[in-house]
C-alpha positions, 0 to 999 in steps of 0.5 A: 521521527517515527511515522504514524502509519505502517504498511505491508505488501501482502501479495506481489502480483508480478512475482518480483520478490516484494511480498512481505515488504514493510514500510516505512523504515521508521514506521509506528507499531500500530494495528489501528484503522486497518485498510486494504490497498492495491497498487497499479501501473498506468495500464491498470496492471495490478502490481501489489496488494497490501494493508496499512494501519495508523494515521495515513492519507492513503498515498503513503504505500505508493509514495514510499514504495510502489512508484519508486520500486515498480513504477506504480502510479495509482492506488485503490482502497476497499471501501465500507461496502467492500468495493475498490475505489481509486484515490 
């Protein structure tokens, strides 16, 4: 089953070699509804920055990749005013 969203890690702030990682493996090929996100650990250390497209709730990059790969536990999105907000 194809997922209705796609995300990509644009910047790996810990330099672990994860920049360019895309997901999920069964992602849709879409460029609709692009949003920017950032993932953090519980000490508010920035781990990853990236983009997501398609039909998503917002936690997908964290659930699909950030938590399992690096222990990220929080995600922010840039709102319409250009400010970052936690979900």
